[in-house]
N, C-alpha and C positions, 0 to 999 in steps of 0.2 A: 645802255645797249648791253643787251643779253645774248650770248652765243658767241662762238668763235668769229674773230675778226681778222681779215687780210688787208692789208696795208699796201699800196701800190700807186705808182702815178699814173694819174688818169688825166688823159689830154679832152678837151672840150669836145673835141670830133671822134672821140672814140666808137667803136661800133658796141652796140648792146650785144652782139654775139660774143665779143673779147669778153666783156664784163662776166657774162653767163658763164663761159667755159673756165675763167679763173676763179671765180667762186666756187664752179662746181669742183676743179681740180684741188684747190685748198680744201674743200668740205667747210667753207665759212659761210655764216649768215649775213655778216655785216662787211664793208668795203668802207676803210679809212681812204679817201681821195688824198692825194697829194697833187701839187702842181710841179712844175718843172723843177723848182728851186727845192724841193722836199718838204714845203708846207701844208699843214692840211687845211682843206677848204670845205670839205662837205663828207656826208656819211650816204652810202647806199643800201636799202635792206633789199636782200636777194629775193624776198618775196614781192618785191616790186617788178621783178621781171616776169613773175607767171604769167600776166596776162598776155605776153608778149608769145606764148608756145605758139607754135605753129599748129594748124589743124591736123598736120601728119602726126604729130607729137601727141596730141588730145586722142586721136583715132586709136593709137596704138596703148592707150590707157585703159579705153572702154571694155576691153575683153580681161581686164585684170583687177581682181577685189580687192579690198582693203584686209582681206585674211591674211594677204601675203605680208603686210606690215604687222600684223598681229602674231604671225609666226617666226617673225625676223629676230636675230638677236639685238637687244636695244631697248630703249624706252617703252615699246609698245607691248613686250611680251611682260606677262605678269605685272600689270602697274602696281604702284603701292597705293594703298587708301587708307583713308582715316574717317571714323565715325563721324555724324553730323554734330553730337554732343560734346567732342574733344574740345580742348581748349587751343588757342592760336599758338600756346607755348610748345603743345605735342605736335601740332604741325611743324612749325619752326624745326624742332628737334628732328624730324622726319626728314626734313627737306636738307639741313644741313648735314647730318649724318650720311645721308645716304647720295648725296651729292646731286640731287634731283633738283629740276627746275619749276616742278609743279606735282601737287597729288590731288588723286581725285576723291571727292567728299561721297562715300557709299555707304549705306545701310542695308543689314540683312533684313529681308521680308520674312513674315509670319504667315504660315508656317514651312514654307519651301527652302526660306535659309538663302534664296538667292540676293547676291549683291546688286543693289539697286542705285546706279549712280543720281547724286542729288546735286553736285556741283563742282567746282574746281577751284584750287586754291593755287596760285603761283608765289613765286620767290618775288615777284615785282611787287604783288599783292602786299605781302609782307613788310616788305621795304617800305611801302607807301603808309602802311598802317603804324610802322614803328616812327616815322616822319611825324605822322598826327598824334602820335602819344598815345596809342590805344592800349590799353591794359592786355598785356598778352594771357594772363593767369587768369583773367577773369571774362574774356569774351570768346564765346563759342563758337567754331567752325562755321556752323550753320548761319550766323549772324554776318559773316564775313566773306564768305565763298561767292563766285560768281554764280548764279543761278537764274531762271532755270537753265539747264542745259539742253542744246539741241544737239544729242549725239549722233554718230554715223552708224550704220549697220555694217557689220563685217560683210556683208554681200553686197554693198555698195562699190562701185568702180573706182578705181583711183584717179580717172576724169573728174568725177564727182567731187572727189577731195581737192582736186586742184582749183575748181571753181569756188570752193567752200574757202580754201585760204585766199583766194583772190577776191572775195564779195566781201568777207567780214574780216575785221583786225583780230585774227586769231593767231596763236601759235603752238596750239594744243588741240587735239581733236580726239574727244572720248568716243570708244568704239564699244557697241554692245552688240551681244548675239540675237537670234531671232527671236528669244524669249525676254528680251528685254536687260540681261544682265549683264554686268560691267565685264568686258572680255578686253579691253586693251587702250592704251593711250598711246597718241602717234603725236609726234611733233614734227615741225617743218624739216627738220633734218631728216625724219624717217622719210618723209616725202621725198625730198629730194634724192637721198639714197636709191629710191626706187625708179627713180627716171632715167631711161636709156642714156648712154655715155654720149651719143651723138644728136642730142637733142639739137634741132634748130629753132631760132626764134622766128616767129614772121614778121618782125618789125628791126630788120638789120641796120635800121637810120641811127646817126649818131646822136647821142644824147647832149643835150645843150647845157646840162648842169646834172649834179647828183644832189 
């Protein structure tokens, strides 16, 4: 589990709206569900609730662009990048020293010097490679990064970002400008922070399990 965690008692008949508001209020990505005796029985990923956003909530996001995320404080502003020829050791150092969950793999193009995103490498990826015994000093980033990328444009709407996070198992979204140059890196927390505080879910029915 990566990201902030909220722990609370969750009855089997709890409404999803209550779960959403609890996670939003705590700025948590994950909910550790406890039974009445305080014993953990399951996890809930906040991204699982995105498909239940009301149509009204989605409509309110259509007129807002991803440039809002790029200009906000946090992970999307001035994203950390690493060259594709760098080693996994260098990537690990960047993530650990800067307390990041991901780094964009980007190379400068010739002759204009634009930074073009080639892939993305997450802390989860590095942990998996360490478990597999991969040599971090001899393996270069381009061999280990997730690629090809399907970046989003700064001109795309926040509603589009919601659909992207809903349909694909993503926690990060690489942002590019109209020229294809790396412009930002948004994560799920950035997206949740941009949602209106009074968001309603279109499915207030109870969850049978988390």
